[in-house]
mmCIF file of the N, C-alpha and C atoms, coordinates in Angstrom:
data_MODEL
# 
_entry.id   MODEL 
# 
loop_
_atom_site.group_PDB 
_atom_site.id 
_atom_site.type_symbol 
_atom_site.label_atom_id 
_atom_site.label_alt_id 
_atom_site.label_comp_id 
_atom_site.label_asym_id 
_atom_site.label_entity_id 
_atom_site.label_seq_id 
_atom_site.pdbx_PDB_ins_code 
_atom_site.Cartn_x 
_atom_site.Cartn_y 
_atom_site.Cartn_z 
_atom_site.occupancy 
_atom_site.B_iso_or_equiv 
_atom_site.pdbx_formal_charge 
_atom_site.auth_seq_id 
_atom_site.auth_comp_id 
_atom_site.auth_asym_id 
_atom_site.auth_atom_id 
_atom_site.pdbx_PDB_model_num 
ATOM 1   N N  . UNK A 1 1  ? -9.251  33.903 -18.465 1.00 0.00 ? 1  UNK A N  1 
ATOM 2   C CA . UNK A 1 1  ? -9.721  32.699 -17.809 1.00 0.00 ? 1  UNK A CA 1 
ATOM 3   C C  . UNK A 1 1  ? -10.667 31.974 -18.763 1.00 0.00 ? 1  UNK A C  1 
ATOM 4   N N  . UNK A 1 2  ? -10.415 30.715 -18.973 1.00 0.00 ? 2  UNK A N  1 
ATOM 5   C CA . UNK A 1 2  ? -11.217 29.915 -19.894 1.00 0.00 ? 2  UNK A CA 1 
ATOM 6   C C  . UNK A 1 2  ? -12.482 29.407 -19.204 1.00 0.00 ? 2  UNK A C  1 
ATOM 7   N N  . UNK A 1 3  ? -13.501 29.136 -19.997 1.00 0.00 ? 3  UNK A N  1 
ATOM 8   C CA . UNK A 1 3  ? -14.777 28.672 -19.454 1.00 0.00 ? 3  UNK A CA 1 
ATOM 9   C C  . UNK A 1 3  ? -14.617 27.318 -18.773 1.00 0.00 ? 3  UNK A C  1 
ATOM 10  N N  . UNK A 1 4  ? -13.727 26.491 -19.289 1.00 0.00 ? 4  UNK A N  1 
ATOM 11  C CA . UNK A 1 4  ? -13.493 25.177 -18.685 1.00 0.00 ? 4  UNK A CA 1 
ATOM 12  C C  . UNK A 1 4  ? -12.937 25.331 -17.272 1.00 0.00 ? 4  UNK A C  1 
ATOM 13  N N  . UNK A 1 5  ? -12.031 26.282 -17.088 1.00 0.00 ? 5  UNK A N  1 
ATOM 14  C CA . UNK A 1 5  ? -11.469 26.536 -15.763 1.00 0.00 ? 5  UNK A CA 1 
ATOM 15  C C  . UNK A 1 5  ? -12.548 27.040 -14.806 1.00 0.00 ? 5  UNK A C  1 
ATOM 16  N N  . UNK A 1 6  ? -13.440 27.874 -15.310 1.00 0.00 ? 6  UNK A N  1 
ATOM 17  C CA . UNK A 1 6  ? -14.507 28.435 -14.477 1.00 0.00 ? 6  UNK A CA 1 
ATOM 18  C C  . UNK A 1 6  ? -15.460 27.336 -14.028 1.00 0.00 ? 6  UNK A C  1 
ATOM 19  N N  . UNK A 1 7  ? -15.811 26.434 -14.939 1.00 0.00 ? 7  UNK A N  1 
ATOM 20  C CA . UNK A 1 7  ? -16.754 25.368 -14.598 1.00 0.00 ? 7  UNK A CA 1 
ATOM 21  C C  . UNK A 1 7  ? -16.198 24.414 -13.543 1.00 0.00 ? 7  UNK A C  1 
ATOM 22  N N  . UNK A 1 8  ? -14.881 24.331 -13.425 1.00 0.00 ? 8  UNK A N  1 
ATOM 23  C CA . UNK A 1 8  ? -14.261 23.450 -12.436 1.00 0.00 ? 8  UNK A CA 1 
ATOM 24  C C  . UNK A 1 8  ? -14.265 24.049 -11.032 1.00 0.00 ? 8  UNK A C  1 
ATOM 25  N N  . UNK A 1 9  ? -14.541 25.354 -10.916 1.00 0.00 ? 9  UNK A N  1 
ATOM 26  C CA . UNK A 1 9  ? -14.558 26.008 -9.613  1.00 0.00 ? 9  UNK A CA 1 
ATOM 27  C C  . UNK A 1 9  ? -15.857 25.711 -8.874  1.00 0.00 ? 9  UNK A C  1 
ATOM 28  N N  . UNK A 1 10 ? -15.796 25.790 -7.547  1.00 0.00 ? 10 UNK A N  1 
ATOM 29  C CA . UNK A 1 10 ? -17.023 25.640 -6.767  1.00 0.00 ? 10 UNK A CA 1 
ATOM 30  C C  . UNK A 1 10 ? -17.797 26.953 -6.807  1.00 0.00 ? 10 UNK A C  1 
ATOM 31  N N  . UNK A 1 11 ? -19.039 26.919 -6.332  1.00 0.00 ? 11 UNK A N  1 
ATOM 32  C CA . UNK A 1 11 ? -19.888 28.104 -6.334  1.00 0.00 ? 11 UNK A CA 1 
ATOM 33  C C  . UNK A 1 11 ? -19.234 29.229 -5.529  1.00 0.00 ? 11 UNK A C  1 
ATOM 34  N N  . UNK A 1 12 ? -18.736 28.898 -4.342  1.00 0.00 ? 12 UNK A N  1 
ATOM 35  C CA . UNK A 1 12 ? -18.107 29.914 -3.493  1.00 0.00 ? 12 UNK A CA 1 
ATOM 36  C C  . UNK A 1 12 ? -16.853 30.478 -4.134  1.00 0.00 ? 12 UNK A C  1 
ATOM 37  N N  . UNK A 1 13 ? -16.081 29.627 -4.784  1.00 0.00 ? 13 UNK A N  1 
ATOM 38  C CA . UNK A 1 13 ? -14.877 30.097 -5.466  1.00 0.00 ? 13 UNK A CA 1 
ATOM 39  C C  . UNK A 1 13 ? -15.231 31.029 -6.622  1.00 0.00 ? 13 UNK A C  1 
ATOM 40  N N  . UNK A 1 14 ? -16.316 30.714 -7.332  1.00 0.00 ? 14 UNK A N  1 
ATOM 41  C CA . UNK A 1 14 ? -16.752 31.571 -8.436  1.00 0.00 ? 14 UNK A CA 1 
ATOM 42  C C  . UNK A 1 14 ? -17.196 32.931 -7.924  1.00 0.00 ? 14 UNK A C  1 
ATOM 43  N N  . UNK A 1 15 ? -17.937 32.941 -6.830  1.00 0.00 ? 15 UNK A N  1 
ATOM 44  C CA . UNK A 1 15 ? -18.375 34.212 -6.254  1.00 0.00 ? 15 UNK A CA 1 
ATOM 45  C C  . UNK A 1 15 ? -17.185 35.054 -5.822  1.00 0.00 ? 15 UNK A C  1 
ATOM 46  N N  . UNK A 1 16 ? -16.210 34.413 -5.181  1.00 0.00 ? 16 UNK A N  1 
ATOM 47  C CA . UNK A 1 16 ? -15.026 35.135 -4.724  1.00 0.00 ? 16 UNK A CA 1 
ATOM 48  C C  . UNK A 1 16 ? -14.223 35.657 -5.910  1.00 0.00 ? 16 UNK A C  1 
ATOM 49  N N  . UNK A 1 17 ? -14.082 34.838 -6.935  1.00 0.00 ? 17 UNK A N  1 
ATOM 50  C CA . UNK A 1 17 ? -13.338 35.248 -8.133  1.00 0.00 ? 17 UNK A CA 1 
ATOM 51  C C  . UNK A 1 17 ? -14.041 36.427 -8.815  1.00 0.00 ? 17 UNK A C  1 
ATOM 52  N N  . UNK A 1 18 ? -15.370 36.385 -8.857  1.00 0.00 ? 18 UNK A N  1 
ATOM 53  C CA . UNK A 1 18 ? -16.126 37.478 -9.446  1.00 0.00 ? 18 UNK A CA 1 
ATOM 54  C C  . UNK A 1 18 ? -15.916 38.771 -8.664  1.00 0.00 ? 18 UNK A C  1 
ATOM 55  N N  . UNK A 1 19 ? -15.939 38.669 -7.361  1.00 0.00 ? 19 UNK A N  1 
ATOM 56  C CA . UNK A 1 19 ? -15.711 39.841 -6.510  1.00 0.00 ? 19 UNK A CA 1 
ATOM 57  C C  . UNK A 1 19 ? -14.309 40.411 -6.734  1.00 0.00 ? 19 UNK A C  1 
ATOM 58  N N  . UNK A 1 20 ? -13.317 39.525 -6.798  1.00 0.00 ? 20 UNK A N  1 
ATOM 59  C CA . UNK A 1 20 ? -11.940 39.958 -7.030  1.00 0.00 ? 20 UNK A CA 1 
ATOM 60  C C  . UNK A 1 20 ? -11.785 40.637 -8.392  1.00 0.00 ? 20 UNK A C  1 
ATOM 61  N N  . UNK A 1 21 ? -12.429 40.073 -9.406  1.00 0.00 ? 21 UNK A N  1 
ATOM 62  C CA . UNK A 1 21 ? -12.331 40.651 -10.745 1.00 0.00 ? 21 UNK A CA 1 
ATOM 63  C C  . UNK A 1 21 ? -13.011 42.012 -10.826 1.00 0.00 ? 21 UNK A C  1 
ATOM 64  N N  . UNK A 1 22 ? -14.111 42.186 -10.097 1.00 0.00 ? 22 UNK A N  1 
ATOM 65  C CA . UNK A 1 22 ? -14.780 43.484 -10.079 1.00 0.00 ? 22 UNK A CA 1 
ATOM 66  C C  . UNK A 1 22 ? -13.887 44.540 -9.446  1.00 0.00 ? 22 UNK A C  1 
ATOM 67  N N  . UNK A 1 23 ? -13.193 44.165 -8.380  1.00 0.00 ? 23 UNK A N  1 
ATOM 68  C CA . UNK A 1 23 ? -12.259 45.094 -7.745  1.00 0.00 ? 23 UNK A CA 1 
ATOM 69  C C  . UNK A 1 23 ? -11.103 45.426 -8.688  1.00 0.00 ? 23 UNK A C  1 
ATOM 70  N N  . UNK A 1 24 ? -10.611 44.413 -9.382  1.00 0.00 ? 24 UNK A N  1 
ATOM 71  C CA . UNK A 1 24 ? -9.521  44.628 -10.330 1.00 0.00 ? 24 UNK A CA 1 
ATOM 72  C C  . UNK A 1 24 ? -9.963  45.544 -11.470 1.00 0.00 ? 24 UNK A C  1 
ATOM 73  N N  . UNK A 1 25 ? -11.192 45.336 -11.949 1.00 0.00 ? 25 UNK A N  1 
ATOM 74  C CA . UNK A 1 25 ? -11.720 46.180 -13.023 1.00 0.00 ? 25 UNK A CA 1 
ATOM 75  C C  . UNK A 1 25 ? -11.801 47.634 -12.575 1.00 0.00 ? 25 UNK A C  1 
ATOM 76  N N  . UNK A 1 26 ? -12.228 47.852 -11.351 1.00 0.00 ? 26 UNK A N  1 
ATOM 77  C CA . UNK A 1 26 ? -12.291 49.205 -10.810 1.00 0.00 ? 26 UNK A CA 1 
ATOM 78  C C  . UNK A 1 26 ? -10.907 49.857 -10.818 1.00 0.00 ? 26 UNK A C  1 
ATOM 79  N N  . UNK A 1 27 ? -9.905  49.117 -10.360 1.00 0.00 ? 27 UNK A N  1 
ATOM 80  C CA . UNK A 1 27 ? -8.535  49.637 -10.326 1.00 0.00 ? 27 UNK A CA 1 
ATOM 81  C C  . UNK A 1 27 ? -8.006  49.900 -11.736 1.00 0.00 ? 27 UNK A C  1 
ATOM 82  N N  . UNK A 1 28 ? -8.357  49.015 -12.673 1.00 0.00 ? 28 UNK A N  1 
ATOM 83  C CA . UNK A 1 28 ? -7.915  49.203 -14.059 1.00 0.00 ? 28 UNK A CA 1 
ATOM 84  C C  . UNK A 1 28 ? -8.521  50.459 -14.669 1.00 0.00 ? 28 UNK A C  1 
ATOM 85  N N  . UNK A 1 29 ? -9.790  50.713 -14.358 1.00 0.00 ? 29 UNK A N  1 
ATOM 86  C CA . UNK A 1 29 ? -10.446 51.908 -14.886 1.00 0.00 ? 29 UNK A CA 1 
ATOM 87  C C  . UNK A 1 29 ? -9.788  53.175 -14.350 1.00 0.00 ? 29 UNK A C  1 
ATOM 88  N N  . UNK A 1 30 ? -9.426  53.153 -13.081 1.00 0.00 ? 30 UNK A N  1 
ATOM 89  C CA . UNK A 1 30 ? -8.745  54.305 -12.497 1.00 0.00 ? 30 UNK A CA 1 
ATOM 90  C C  . UNK A 1 30 ? -7.402  54.520 -13.183 1.00 0.00 ? 30 UNK A C  1 
ATOM 91  N N  . UNK A 1 31 ? -6.646  53.437 -13.370 1.00 0.00 ? 31 UNK A N  1 
ATOM 92  C CA . UNK A 1 31 ? -5.347  53.547 -14.043 1.00 0.00 ? 31 UNK A CA 1 
ATOM 93  C C  . UNK A 1 31 ? -5.508  54.030 -15.477 1.00 0.00 ? 31 UNK A C  1 
ATOM 94  N N  . UNK A 1 32 ? -6.583  53.592 -16.152 1.00 0.00 ? 32 UNK A N  1 
ATOM 95  C CA . UNK A 1 32 ? -6.824  54.011 -17.532 1.00 0.00 ? 32 UNK A CA 1 
ATOM 96  C C  . UNK A 1 32 ? -7.099  55.507 -17.615 1.00 0.00 ? 32 UNK A C  1 
ATOM 97  N N  . UNK A 1 33 ? -7.940  56.008 -16.718 1.00 0.00 ? 33 UNK A N  1 
ATOM 98  C CA . UNK A 1 33 ? -8.275  57.428 -16.772 1.00 0.00 ? 33 UNK A CA 1 
ATOM 99  C C  . UNK A 1 33 ? -7.092  58.314 -16.402 1.00 0.00 ? 33 UNK A C  1 
ATOM 100 N N  . UNK A 1 34 ? -6.191  57.791 -15.579 1.00 0.00 ? 34 UNK A N  1 
ATOM 101 C CA . UNK A 1 34 ? -5.021  58.589 -15.217 1.00 0.00 ? 34 UNK A CA 1 
ATOM 102 C C  . UNK A 1 34 ? -3.877  58.426 -16.226 1.00 0.00 ? 34 UNK A C  1 
ATOM 103 N N  . UNK A 1 35 ? -4.070  57.566 -17.230 1.00 0.00 ? 35 UNK A N  1 
ATOM 104 C CA . UNK A 1 35 ? -3.070  57.406 -18.278 1.00 0.00 ? 35 UNK A CA 1 
ATOM 105 C C  . UNK A 1 35 ? -1.947  56.454 -17.931 1.00 0.00 ? 35 UNK A C  1 
ATOM 106 N N  . UNK A 1 36 ? -2.092  55.663 -16.896 1.00 0.00 ? 36 UNK A N  1 
ATOM 107 C CA . UNK A 1 36 ? -1.028  54.758 -16.470 1.00 0.00 ? 36 UNK A CA 1 
ATOM 108 C C  . UNK A 1 36 ? -1.178  53.344 -17.028 1.00 0.00 ? 36 UNK A C  1 
ATOM 109 N N  . UNK A 1 37 ? -2.284  53.066 -17.695 1.00 0.00 ? 37 UNK A N  1 
ATOM 110 C CA . UNK A 1 37 ? -2.531  51.723 -18.219 1.00 0.00 ? 37 UNK A CA 1 
ATOM 111 C C  . UNK A 1 37 ? -1.956  51.616 -19.625 1.00 0.00 ? 37 UNK A C  1 
ATOM 112 N N  . UNK A 1 38 ? -1.035  50.674 -19.814 1.00 0.00 ? 38 UNK A N  1 
ATOM 113 C CA . UNK A 1 38 ? -0.370  50.523 -21.109 1.00 0.00 ? 38 UNK A CA 1 
ATOM 114 C C  . UNK A 1 38 ? -1.250  49.833 -22.139 1.00 0.00 ? 38 UNK A C  1 
ATOM 115 N N  . UNK A 1 39 ? -1.978  48.805 -21.716 1.00 0.00 ? 39 UNK A N  1 
ATOM 116 C CA . UNK A 1 39 ? -2.820  48.062 -22.652 1.00 0.00 ? 39 UNK A CA 1 
ATOM 117 C C  . UNK A 1 39 ? -4.278  48.112 -22.196 1.00 0.00 ? 39 UNK A C  1 
ATOM 118 N N  . UNK A 1 40 ? -5.075  48.964 -22.808 1.00 0.00 ? 40 UNK A N  1 
ATOM 119 C CA . UNK A 1 40 ? -6.482  49.084 -22.428 1.00 0.00 ? 40 UNK A CA 1 
ATOM 120 C C  . UNK A 1 40 ? -7.304  47.829 -22.727 1.00 0.00 ? 40 UNK A C  1 
ATOM 121 N N  . UNK A 1 41 ? -6.788  46.930 -23.548 1.00 0.00 ? 41 UNK A N  1 
ATOM 122 C CA . UNK A 1 41 ? -7.536  45.720 -23.878 1.00 0.00 ? 41 UNK A CA 1 
ATOM 123 C C  . UNK A 1 41 ? -7.725  44.811 -22.671 1.00 0.00 ? 41 UNK A C  1 
ATOM 124 N N  . UNK A 1 42 ? -6.914  44.989 -21.637 1.00 0.00 ? 42 UNK A N  1 
ATOM 125 C CA . UNK A 1 42 ? -7.052  44.180 -20.432 1.00 0.00 ? 42 UNK A CA 1 
ATOM 126 C C  . UNK A 1 42 ? -8.381  44.483 -19.725 1.00 0.00 ? 42 UNK A C  1 
ATOM 127 N N  . UNK A 1 43 ? -8.903  45.686 -19.912 1.00 0.00 ? 43 UNK A N  1 
ATOM 128 C CA . UNK A 1 43 ? -10.198 46.031 -19.332 1.00 0.00 ? 43 UNK A CA 1 
ATOM 129 C C  . UNK A 1 43 ? -11.285 45.167 -19.971 1.00 0.00 ? 43 UNK A C  1 
ATOM 130 N N  . UNK A 1 44 ? -11.243 45.030 -21.275 1.00 0.00 ? 44 UNK A N  1 
ATOM 131 C CA . UNK A 1 44 ? -12.231 44.210 -21.980 1.00 0.00 ? 44 UNK A CA 1 
ATOM 132 C C  . UNK A 1 44 ? -12.162 42.750 -21.596 1.00 0.00 ? 44 UNK A C  1 
ATOM 133 N N  . UNK A 1 45 ? -10.959 42.227 -21.458 1.00 0.00 ? 45 UNK A N  1 
ATOM 134 C CA . UNK A 1 45 ? -10.828 40.811 -21.098 1.00 0.00 ? 45 UNK A CA 1 
ATOM 135 C C  . UNK A 1 45 ? -11.300 40.570 -19.666 1.00 0.00 ? 45 UNK A C  1 
ATOM 136 N N  . UNK A 1 46 ? -11.094 41.541 -18.775 1.00 0.00 ? 46 UNK A N  1 
ATOM 137 C CA . UNK A 1 46 ? -11.583 41.403 -17.397 1.00 0.00 ? 46 UNK A CA 1 
ATOM 138 C C  . UNK A 1 46 ? -13.100 41.432 -17.376 1.00 0.00 ? 46 UNK A C  1 
ATOM 139 N N  . UNK A 1 47 ? -13.695 42.315 -18.165 1.00 0.00 ? 47 UNK A N  1 
ATOM 140 C CA . UNK A 1 47 ? -15.155 42.374 -18.236 1.00 0.00 ? 47 UNK A CA 1 
ATOM 141 C C  . UNK A 1 47 ? -15.730 41.058 -18.769 1.00 0.00 ? 47 UNK A C  1 
ATOM 142 N N  . UNK A 1 48 ? -15.061 40.475 -19.748 1.00 0.00 ? 48 UNK A N  1 
ATOM 143 C CA . UNK A 1 48 ? -15.527 39.210 -20.310 1.00 0.00 ? 48 UNK A CA 1 
ATOM 144 C C  . UNK A 1 48 ? -15.412 38.071 -19.297 1.00 0.00 ? 48 UNK A C  1 
ATOM 145 N N  . UNK A 1 49 ? -14.346 38.078 -18.493 1.00 0.00 ? 49 UNK A N  1 
ATOM 146 C CA . UNK A 1 49 ? -14.193 37.061 -17.453 1.00 0.00 ? 49 UNK A CA 1 
ATOM 147 C C  . UNK A 1 49 ? -15.324 37.162 -16.430 1.00 0.00 ? 49 UNK A C  1 
ATOM 148 N N  . UNK A 1 50 ? -15.676 38.391 -16.057 1.00 0.00 ? 50 UNK A N  1 
ATOM 149 C CA . UNK A 1 50 ? -16.783 38.585 -15.120 1.00 0.00 ? 50 UNK A CA 1 
ATOM 150 C C  . UNK A 1 50 ? -18.083 38.054 -15.724 1.00 0.00 ? 50 UNK A C  1 
ATOM 151 N N  . UNK A 1 51 ? -18.298 38.340 -16.988 1.00 0.00 ? 51 UNK A N  1 
ATOM 152 C CA . UNK A 1 51 ? -19.509 37.864 -17.673 1.00 0.00 ? 51 UNK A CA 1 
ATOM 153 C C  . UNK A 1 51 ? -19.549 36.337 -17.734 1.00 0.00 ? 51 UNK A C  1 
ATOM 154 N N  . UNK A 1 52 ? -18.402 35.716 -17.985 1.00 0.00 ? 52 UNK A N  1 
ATOM 155 C CA . UNK A 1 52 ? -18.352 34.248 -18.013 1.00 0.00 ? 52 UNK A CA 1 
ATOM 156 C C  . UNK A 1 52 ? -18.708 33.663 -16.655 1.00 0.00 ? 52 UNK A C  1 
ATOM 157 N N  . UNK A 1 53 ? -18.173 34.253 -15.599 1.00 0.00 ? 53 UNK A N  1 
ATOM 158 C CA . UNK A 1 53 ? -18.478 33.784 -14.253 1.00 0.00 ? 53 UNK A CA 1 
ATOM 159 C C  . UNK A 1 53 ? -19.964 33.926 -13.949 1.00 0.00 ? 53 UNK A C  1 
ATOM 160 N N  . UNK A 1 54 ? -20.540 35.059 -14.296 1.00 0.00 ? 54 UNK A N  1 
ATOM 161 C CA . UNK A 1 54 ? -21.961 35.283 -14.052 1.00 0.00 ? 54 UNK A CA 1 
ATOM 162 C C  . UNK A 1 54 ? -22.817 34.285 -14.831 1.00 0.00 ? 54 UNK A C  1 
ATOM 163 N N  . UNK A 1 55 ? -22.399 33.979 -16.053 1.00 0.00 ? 55 UNK A N  1 
ATOM 164 C CA . UNK A 1 55 ? -23.143 33.036 -16.889 1.00 0.00 ? 55 UNK A CA 1 
ATOM 165 C C  . UNK A 1 55 ? -23.161 31.648 -16.264 1.00 0.00 ? 55 UNK A C  1 
ATOM 166 N N  . UNK A 1 56 ? -22.008 31.181 -15.813 1.00 0.00 ? 56 UNK A N  1 
ATOM 167 C CA . UNK A 1 56 ? -21.929 29.848 -15.221 1.00 0.00 ? 56 UNK A CA 1 
ATOM 168 C C  . UNK A 1 56 ? -22.712 29.808 -13.901 1.00 0.00 ? 56 UNK A C  1 
ATOM 169 N N  . UNK A 1 57 ? -22.616 30.874 -13.115 1.00 0.00 ? 57 UNK A N  1 
ATOM 170 C CA . UNK A 1 57 ? -23.398 30.925 -11.879 1.00 0.00 ? 57 UNK A CA 1 
ATOM 171 C C  . UNK A 1 57 ? -24.894 30.869 -12.175 1.00 0.00 ? 57 UNK A C  1 
ATOM 172 N N  . UNK A 1 58 ? -25.323 31.563 -13.206 1.00 0.00 ? 58 UNK A N  1 
ATOM 173 C CA . UNK A 1 58 ? -26.737 31.554 -13.574 1.00 0.00 ? 58 UNK A CA 1 
ATOM 174 C C  . UNK A 1 58 ? -27.153 30.170 -14.058 1.00 0.00 ? 58 UNK A C  1 
ATOM 175 N N  . UNK A 1 59 ? -26.286 29.502 -14.806 1.00 0.00 ? 59 UNK A N  1 
ATOM 176 C CA . UNK A 1 59 ? -26.581 28.147 -15.281 1.00 0.00 ? 59 UNK A CA 1 
ATOM 177 C C  . UNK A 1 59 ? -26.779 27.189 -14.117 1.00 0.00 ? 59 UNK A C  1 
ATOM 178 N N  . UNK A 1 60 ? -25.987 27.372 -13.076 1.00 0.00 ? 60 UNK A N  1 
ATOM 179 C CA . UNK A 1 60 ? -26.073 26.498 -11.920 1.00 0.00 ? 60 UNK A CA 1 
ATOM 180 C C  . UNK A 1 60 ? -27.184 26.922 -10.961 1.00 0.00 ? 60 UNK A C  1 
ATOM 181 N N  . UNK A 1 61 ? -27.849 28.029 -11.255 1.00 0.00 ? 61 UNK A N  1 
ATOM 182 C CA . UNK A 1 61 ? -28.961 28.491 -10.421 1.00 0.00 ? 61 UNK A CA 1 
ATOM 183 C C  . UNK A 1 61 ? -28.510 29.204 -9.173  1.00 0.00 ? 61 UNK A C  1 
ATOM 184 N N  . UNK A 1 62 ? -27.295 29.703 -9.160  1.00 0.00 ? 62 UNK A N  1 
ATOM 185 C CA . UNK A 1 62 ? -26.751 30.373 -7.985  1.00 0.00 ? 62 UNK A CA 1 
ATOM 186 C C  . UNK A 1 62 ? -26.391 31.818 -8.313  1.00 0.00 ? 62 UNK A C  1 
ATOM 187 N N  . UNK A 1 63 ? -27.314 32.551 -8.891  1.00 0.00 ? 63 UNK A N  1 
ATOM 188 C CA . UNK A 1 63 ? -27.017 33.904 -9.369  1.00 0.00 ? 63 UNK A CA 1 
ATOM 189 C C  . UNK A 1 63 ? -27.316 34.995 -8.351  1.00 0.00 ? 63 UNK A C  1 
ATOM 190 N N  . UNK A 1 64 ? -27.231 34.712 -7.094  1.00 0.00 ? 64 UNK A N  1 
ATOM 191 C CA . UNK A 1 64 ? -27.507 35.721 -6.074  1.00 0.00 ? 64 UNK A CA 1 
ATOM 192 C C  . UNK A 1 64 ? -26.468 36.781 -6.054  1.00 0.00 ? 64 UNK A C  1 
# 
């Protein structure tokens, strides 16, 4: 997810997207430990997407 796409989302949409990505990251970690994940780099990109969302939320002053 690009930063430009994130900035176009509303605050509520960003919070929901962050929650969804955290759940996805949890599932990816489980798949990784069980050996079912083919590309472990997807974990890193998901973590970076979460960080981007948190950064934009903090910039807008909505980091609750």
